[in-house]
N, C-alpha and C positions, 0 to 999 in steps of 0.2 A: 418399371420398378426397378428398385437400384441393386446388385448383385450383393449374396449375402455373405456375409467376412468369409466364410468357408468355400467360397465355392471354387470350382466346381462339385467339393466333396459335399456328400452326403451330408456331413455335420464337422461339428470344430474337430471332435473326439475320432473321422474318419482319418479328417486333414495329419492332427498329431502322428495318428497310427501311421498312416505312409508315409509322411515326414521321414519317421525313424526308419522304419522300410528302405529307404534312398541312400540315409546315413549310412547303414549293413549292406548295401550294394554298393555302394560306391568305392569302399574298400577293395574292391576287386581292380578297379580302375589303372591302369597298371603306369601311368604315365602320372608326374606330375600337372595340379590345374589348379582352378582360378573358378568358385558360382559369383554369375551374379542373377539382378531378380533386379532387370530395364521396366522403367512406368514409364507409358507413349503410350497418345490418346486411345487404342487398342484394349490397353489393359498392362496385362503386368507381365514378361516374358523371363523364365529361369533359362541359363547361360550357360555349359562346363566349357571352359576354356583351357587349351593345351597347346601347348608347341611355343618356341620362342618366340617376344614381339615381336621381331625383326621378321622373322617372316612372313612373305605374300600368307593371307587370308584362304579360311576355306571354311563355309560355313557348310556344317549338315545337319539335314530335315530327316525327322525319324518317317516311318507307317502310320498310319492310321491307329490308335488302342495302342502305341509304345512310348519312347518316349526316348530322353537323347541319352540314356547309360544303355539302349543293345550298341551302340557302337562300342564297346567295352573290345569285344575281341580287333578291332580293325586302328582301332584311335594310337596305337604305340606308332604302327606304320606312319599314318596317315600325319598327326604330331610333330615328325621326323624331319618331316618338310617344307611342314607347312604353320600357322596359327590356328589352330582348330578349334569353332565356336561350335556346341554344338545346344540345338536346342531343344524345348520341350515346345512341339508347339498349342497355340492361343487353341481353349475349348478340347483338349485332350487327353490328352495321360500325363503326368508330372506335374508340377510346380506353376505351369500358366495360368494366366484366367483371367479371360476379358471383363470389359466394367463396360461392355457397349454389346448389342446384336449383333454376329458373328455369324454369319447366316448361308453370302456366294459367296460366290467363288472371286469376285471384285475384295469383298471382305476381305476373307483370309492377303492377298497379294499387296492390301494397303497396309494389314498388319506387318509384309513382313518385310514391309519397302520401310516401315516406322523399324522395326527393327535393327538393322541393314542401313539405315543414316546414324542408328548412334556408334552400333556397335565397331562399322567401318565406314568413316561420316565423308571421306576423299579417293582414297583410288579403288578400283575395280576389286571383283570380289571373286575364287568361285565358289560353283553355291555344287554340289548334289545333294539328291534327297532321291526315297525308298520307296516303293508305290506309294501311297497317299503323297508321302512328302517328296515324290515321285515328281507327281503333277503337279503339283504349290510348285516346285521348281520350275518345270515346263511353263507356266504359267505369267512367273516370275520374269524369265527371259525375254518372251513375247510382249512383254508391256515399257521394262525397263530395261533393255537389252546395253546399253551403255552406261550400266551398275555392272556387269559382268563382265570377267575375263574370259570364265569356258560357265561348260555344266554340264552337272554328270548325274542322269535319269535310268535308276535303276530299275527296272521293271514296272515303272509308271503306271499305278492307275487312268486307265483311259490314255489319252494322251494324242495316242496312234493307231491305239483300235478299240470298237466299244465292247466292254466286260463281255464277258461270255454270260448264254443261259445259264451256263451249270452251277456257273462263280453266283450268281443272282440268287438261282434256288439256296444255294451254299448259308447264304450270308442273311437272304428269310428265314431261312431253318436254323440261325443260333437268333435270332434277333427274337422267335419264339417263347411268351413266358410262359414255361413248360418245364415240369419237372429234369431234372439227370441233367443239366447246362456244363455240369463238367465232362462227361461222356457225350454228349453233344457236339464240346471245345475238341475232345479229343480225334473222334471221326474227322469232324473237321479240317482241322490241321493233318492229320494223317495221307489228308488226298490233296494237301492245301501245300503242305514240305513234307512229300511222300521219299522223295529221294531223300534225304536229311534224315530222315525217321527207318525206311531201310539201310542206310549207311552204317546207322546203330553210333556206337562209342559218343565223342562229344557231343557230337550232330545231333546226336539223336537226345545226347542229353539236352540239349540246351531246346530242345521241342517241347520237351518235358516241363520246364524253364518259363516258357513262353503262355504254353498254356495253364499252368501255376500261377504266372502272372494278371493274366486275364480272368480268372478266375477271382483275386484280390480283386483286379477292376472293377467288375462287377458288382465286390461289395460294399467300396469305399467312396465312389464314383456317381455326379450325376452325372454325366455329360449328351450334349445334343448330339445327333447325329453329323458327319459331316454329309457337306453334299459330296452330291457324286460326281468324282471325275470326271470331267469334259474329251471332245476327243479336237484335237486343232485339224482346222480342215484342210484343204491344201496349198489354198492361200496362206496360209498360214504356217504352215512349213516349207514352203519354199520362198516367202520372206526371213526365216531364222535366221538372224546374225550372227547368233552366238556361235562358237563355237561348242558344242556337244556329242559326249559321248550316252548312245543308249546300250546301253547291256541289259541280256534277257536270260534266264533259265530255257535251257532247248526244251523243256517238261510244263512248262510255265500253265498257267492253268487261267488265270484272269481271261487270257487271248491265245492267242495260236502266234509262240516265238516265232512262228520262218517266215507267215503271213505280215505279221511286223514288221519284221526285216525288212523283207520285199516292200513296201508300200514306202517306207522312207527311203529306199534305193530308190522309188523310184520318182516322186515326190520331192525330195527333199535329200540329192545325195552329197549336200555338204554334212551334210551328221555321221558319224562313225557311230554304224550301229555294226551291235555283235553276238552271238548269241553263247553261251556259258553252258559245257558241257558235261553231265551228269548233274544238270541240276534242273530247278522248278522256281516258283514264288521264294522259295530257300535258299537264293542264292549266293548271300553273303554269311548265309550257315555249312551249308556243306561244298563250299567253292570257294569262303574268305578269301585263300591266300590267292586264287587265278586271279579275284578281285580285286583285291588290290592292289597286284599287279599290274593291270590295265586298267585302273584308273592314275597311279602313281604315274604310266609312263605316259598316259594322255597327256597328264597337268604340268609334263616337261619334266618329272622329277627319276629320272630313266635310274642312272646313278642310285639310288635309295631301295629300287624292286628286289634287287637279288640281297640287299638285307634283309626286307619289309618280308618274305621269303625264309631264309634262316631262322628269323623271327617266331613263322607260326610253325614251322617245324620243329624246334626245339620247344616251348609249349606243349604238343600234342603227343 
């Protein structure tokens, strides 16, 4: 059956409301950018590009139920050294939309390869993803290692360890169609993003914004469930040939950060695996400066680290 013109929104009115919201939120994007809507066999993909076109390419994949604008806090430091392409994942929050069934892991990998072939048709690129986006980046690196210069996995779903029972329970609770959705979101994110909430200030305000955004998503979007992130087996990790940085917060709830790093050190010592202190799944919120500095260092732009940290300090 053909997709409705407003898919993945609930209606044309919902689509118009979200587009207006994005235009307003994008005013906070701190650097010059251009947007594009790419058409491929899988559908349309929204991309926000920043940085000099002569800089090496860095593609950014958001987590589930978040879009390209989640990188607002990090984009100035990243795009100072890279031509960044922030994507809205297909079949998820944002302005991308599929024109055919996209449900299996290989469907998402194929979609991403279609997009990257258009964005960066020749040279190898760097790929960074968080949570669901981190899982997708890892899957892409397994299948298309020759396309990548390196890959950064920020608290990826699955990938290294199976999801914890506690996190599965939280996801099930948030999915039950009962009243009090906003209250359930606040309880779950108070648990998942505990470090950011307890730190107060700008980090706590950002968590509140995430909750508000998810309530808007629930009202405006009609989204399919993404595939549950899978775990790469020992053989897959042993043959993982793309230079890789794995970052996870010490208080991560989706799995044990310490156990994840131990497994990588054992089966894939070629992966640079580090634990971010004072953070959980909110590592890019509560420890944004540290995460960006480690990413830039890994990607080979150490000269930009100090400047990035000063930039964050001035904003704080």
